[in-house]
C-alpha positions in Angstrom: -73.6 -148.2 44.5 -76.6 -149.4 42.5 -78.9 -147.2 44.5 -76.8 -144.1 43.7 -76.7 -145.0 40.1 -80.4 -145.5 40.0 -81.0 -142.1 41.6 -78.7 -140.4 39.1 -80.5 -142.0 36.2 -83.9 -140.9 37.6 -82.6 -137.4 38.1 -81.2 -137.2 34.6 -84.5 -138.4 33.1 -86.4 -135.9 35.1 -84.2 -133.1 34.0 -84.6 -134.1 30.4 -88.3 -134.2 30.8 -88.4 -130.8 32.4 -86.1 -129.4 29.6 -88.4 -130.9 26.9 -91.4 -129.4 28.5 -89.7 -126.0 28.8 -89.3 -125.7 25.0 -93.0 -126.3 24.4 -94.7 -123.0 23.7 -98.4 -122.3 23.1 -99.4 -122.1 19.5 -100.9 -118.7 20.1 -97.3 -117.3 20.6 -96.2 -118.8 17.3 -99.2 -117.3 15.6 -98.3 -113.9 17.0 -94.8 -114.1 15.4 -96.2 -115.5 12.1 -97.1 -112.1 10.5 -93.7 -110.6 11.3 -92.0 -113.8 10.0 -94.0 -113.6 6.7 -93.1 -109.9 6.2 -89.4 -110.7 6.7 -89.7 -113.7 4.3 -91.5 -111.7 1.6 -89.6 -108.5 1.8 -86.1 -109.6 2.9 -85.4 -113.2 1.8 -87.5 -113.6 -1.4 -85.9 -110.5 -3.1 -82.5 -112.1 -2.6 -83.2 -114.2 -5.7 -82.4 -111.0 -7.6 -78.7 -111.3 -6.6 -78.3 -113.5 -9.7 -78.5 -110.4 -11.8 -75.0 -109.4 -10.5 -73.6 -112.3 -12.5 -75.7 -111.8 -15.7 -76.1 -109.3 -18.4 -79.7 -108.9 -17.3 -82.3 -107.9 -19.8 -85.9 -107.4 -18.5 -87.4 -108.9 -21.6 -85.3 -112.1 -21.2 -85.8 -112.4 -17.4 -83.5 -114.3 -14.9 -83.6 -117.6 -16.8 -82.6 -116.5 -20.3 -80.3 -113.5 -19.6 -76.7 -114.4 -20.5 -74.4 -115.3 -17.7 -71.2 -113.1 -17.6 -69.6 -114.3 -14.3 -67.6 -111.6 -12.5 -67.6 -109.1 -15.4 -69.5 -106.4 -13.4 -67.3 -106.8 -10.4 -64.2 -106.4 -12.5 -65.6 -103.3 -14.0 -66.6 -102.0 -10.6 -63.1 -102.3 -9.1 -61.5 -100.8 -12.2 -63.9 -97.8 -12.1 -62.3 -94.7 -10.6 -65.6 -93.1 -9.8 -66.6 -96.2 -7.8 -63.5 -95.7 -5.6 -64.5 -92.0 -5.2 -68.0 -92.9 -4.0 -66.7 -95.6 -1.7 -64.3 -93.0 -0.1 -67.3 -90.5 0.2 -69.3 -93.2 1.9 -66.5 -94.0 4.4 -66.0 -90.3 5.2 -69.7 -89.8 5.9 -70.3 -93.0 7.8 -67.2 -92.9 9.9 -67.7 -89.2 10.8 -71.3 -89.9 11.8 -70.3 -93.0 13.9 -67.6 -91.2 15.8 -69.7 -88.0 16.5 -72.8 -90.0 17.3 -70.8 -91.7 20.0 -69.0 -88.7 21.5 -71.9 -86.2 21.4 -74.6 -88.4 23.1 -72.0 -89.6 25.6 -71.1 -86.0 26.6 -74.7 -84.9 26.5 -75.8 -87.7 28.8 -73.1 -86.8 31.3 -74.2 -83.1 31.3 -77.9 -84.0 31.5 -77.2 -86.3 34.4 -76.1 -83.3 36.4 -79.4 -81.5 36.0 -81.3 -81.8 39.3 -84.5 -80.1 38.3 -86.6 -83.0 36.9 -89.0 -80.7 35.1 -86.2 -79.0 33.3 -84.4 -82.3 32.6 -87.5 -83.8 31.0 -88.1 -80.7 28.9 -84.6 -80.8 27.6 -84.9 -84.5 26.8 -88.1 -83.9 24.9 -86.6 -81.1 22.8 -83.5 -83.1 21.8 -85.6 -86.2 21.0 -88.0 -84.5 18.7 -85.8 -84.3 15.5 -85.4 -88.1 15.5 -89.1 -88.6 14.8 -89.0 -86.3 11.7 -88.4 -87.8 8.3 -85.5 -86.7 6.2 -87.9 -85.6 3.5 -89.3 -83.0 6.0 -86.0 -82.0 7.4 -84.4 -81.7 4.0 -87.0 -79.2 3.0 -86.4 -77.2 6.1 -82.6 -77.4 5.7 -82.8 -76.3 2.0 -84.7 -73.2 3.0 -82.7 -72.4 6.1 -79.3 -73.0 4.5 -80.1 -71.5 1.1 -78.3 -68.4 -0.3 -81.0 -66.2 1.0 -81.8 -68.4 4.0 -81.9 -67.3 7.6 -78.4 -68.6 8.3 -76.7 -66.7 5.5 -78.7 -63.6 6.3 -77.5 -63.8 9.9 -73.9 -64.3 8.9 -74.1 -61.5 6.4 -75.8 -59.0 8.7 -73.9 -59.7 11.9 -70.4 -60.8 10.7 -70.4 -59.4 7.2 -69.6 -62.8 5.7 -70.5 -63.6 2.1 -73.3 -66.1 1.6 -72.0 -69.7 2.0 -73.3 -72.3 -0.5 -73.8 -75.0 2.1 -75.5 -77.5 -0.2 -73.6 -76.6 -3.4 -70.0 -76.6 -2.2 -68.4 -80.0 -1.7 -66.6 -79.3 1.5 -69.6 -77.5 3.1 -71.9 -80.2 1.9 -70.0 -82.9 3.8 -70.0 -80.8 6.9 -73.7 -80.1 6.6 -74.5 -83.8 6.1 -72.5 -84.9 9.2 -73.7 -82.0 11.4 -77.4 -82.4 10.5 -77.3 -86.1 11.1 -75.7 -85.7 14.5 -78.2 -82.9 15.4 -81.1 -85.2 14.4 -79.9 -88.4 16.2 -77.9 -87.4 19.2 -80.9 -86.9 21.5 -82.3 -90.4 20.7 -78.8 -92.0 21.0 -78.5 -90.4 24.5 -81.2 -92.8 25.7 -78.7 -95.7 25.8 -76.3 -93.8 28.0 -79.0 -92.5 30.3 -80.2 -96.0 30.8 -76.7 -97.1 31.7 -76.4 -94.2 34.1 -79.6 -95.3 35.9 -77.9 -98.6 36.6 -75.0 -97.2 38.5 -75.2 -98.0 42.3 -76.0 -94.7 44.2 -73.9 -96.1 47.1 -70.8 -95.4 45.0 -71.6 -91.7 44.9 -72.5 -91.6 48.6 -69.2 -93.2 49.5 -67.3 -90.8 47.2 -69.1 -87.8 48.7 -68.2 -89.0 52.3 -64.6 -89.1 51.2 -64.8 -85.5 50.0 -64.9 -86.1 46.3 -66.3 -83.2 44.2 -68.9 -83.7 41.4 -66.2 -83.6 38.8 -64.2 -86.3 40.7 -67.3 -88.4 41.0 -67.9 -88.1 37.3 -64.3 -88.9 36.4 -63.9 -91.8 38.8 -67.4 -93.4 38.9 -69.7 -92.2 36.1 -67.3 -92.4 33.1 -65.8 -95.8 34.0 -69.3 -97.2 34.5 -70.3 -96.0 31.1 -67.3 -97.2 29.2 -68.6 -100.8 28.8 -71.7 -99.5 27.1 -69.6 -97.1 25.0 -67.5 -100.1 23.8 -70.7 -102.1 23.0 -72.2 -99.2 21.0 -69.0 -98.5 19.2 -68.3 -102.1 18.2 -71.9 -102.6 17.0 -71.7 -99.4 14.9 -68.9 -100.9 12.9 -71.5 -102.8 10.8 -72.7 -99.4 9.5 -69.4 -98.3 8.1 -70.8 -98.5 4.5 -74.2 -97.0 5.4 -74.1 -93.2 5.0 -77.9 -92.7 5.2 -79.4 -92.8 1.7 -82.5 -90.8 2.7 -80.5 -87.9 4.0 -78.0 -87.6 1.1 -80.6 -88.3 -1.6 -82.8 -85.5 -0.4 -80.0 -82.9 -0.1 -77.5 -83.6 -2.8 -77.4 -82.3 -6.4 -75.4 -83.1 -9.6 -72.9 -80.2 -8.9 -71.5 -82.0 -5.8 -71.6 -85.6 -6.9 -67.8 -85.8 -6.6 -67.9 -85.0 -2.9 -71.4 -86.0 -1.9 -72.3 -89.1 -3.9 -72.4 -92.4 -1.9 -72.8 -96.1 -2.8 -76.5 -96.1 -2.2 -77.3 -93.1 -4.3 -75.0 -94.4 -7.0 -76.9 -97.7 -7.0 -80.2 -95.9 -7.3 -79.1 -93.8 -10.3 -77.4 -96.7 -12.1 -80.1 -99.2 -11.5 -83.4 -97.4 -11.6 -82.6 -94.3 -13.7 -80.0 -95.7 -16.1 -81.3 -99.2 -16.3 -78.0 -100.8 -15.5 -79.6 -103.5 -13.3 -76.7 -106.0 -13.3 -74.0 -103.4 -12.5 -76.1 -101.8 -9.8 -76.8 -105.2 -8.3 -73.1 -106.0 -8.2 -72.4 -102.8 -6.4 -75.2 -103.4 -3.9 -74.0 -107.0 -3.4 -70.5 -105.9 -2.7 -71.7 -103.4 -0.1 -74.0 -106.1 1.5 -71.2 -108.7 1.8 -68.8 -106.2 3.4 -71.5 -105.0 5.8 -72.3 -108.6 6.8 -68.6 -109.3 7.5 -68.3 -106.2 9.6 -71.5 -107.0 11.6 -70.3 -110.5 12.4 -66.8 -109.1 13.4 -68.3 -106.3 15.5 -70.5 -108.7 17.5 -67.5 -110.9 18.1 -65.6 -107.9 19.5 -68.6 -106.8 21.6 -68.8 -110.2 23.2 -65.1 -110.4 23.8 -64.5 -107.0 25.3 -67.9 -106.2 26.9 -69.6 -109.6 27.3 -72.5 -108.5 25.1 -74.3 -111.1 23.1 -77.8 -111.4 21.5 -78.0 -115.2 21.2 
């Protein structure tokens, strides 16, 4: 009995020693991480001190310390402001539409691209649909403004071929919303397809071989093997996308909108920009930005919990 106890104690001590040695990392690895950690600290954590402005009547000449404290005054005004409710609705419409379509379109495109057997053609298609992702919205916005203008190539085509009157894509509220969502999907669906193509490459080829032996057609194989195999990844991507419900892409909207469609096109981020930097309402803009950040944080935590529960996905 004593011998067994002694062996167990020695085994436990050895495991502890091995575990302790396993956590020791060379200082060179820590030095490699240090620049990135400093950048995150300086640009992400230090600016959080400015959150205090949301609870003050901030004056630049008085600074953080001497500006008067007003509590939840700006939050009360925010929730009683009808225009804030309007921009929140616009943000949700844009963000939710983009999330849904940026799941459906890449999923369907990955299934179609997976059926292409000519590898040269497949790579060419992949390259073409990936390219827009690497263009900035400043560049794309200039292109879209020219193409979708009253005298742009799209309106000229519709007028000459179908006899349709010119459409004010970027000046009419309804058309502006459709343009924002459609252009975002066009820009990002190729890059988002990578996730599903990676999941497709992990499917066991033996499943297709067995189905082919049983006489299953390509459609049957897709419906019975490919789609069920992609569903876990679809669930993961969908749940993680919940954290972006209040992110409607500031760069895109800012470069395409104009005062005439503020009612249908203004979002939280562009509103914060105008109120804070253009109108000098720093405290109110900070309160709106803090509200958005808190809601986004809650949604991100909730989405990760859902992803772990339903798909077994976890980062840590």
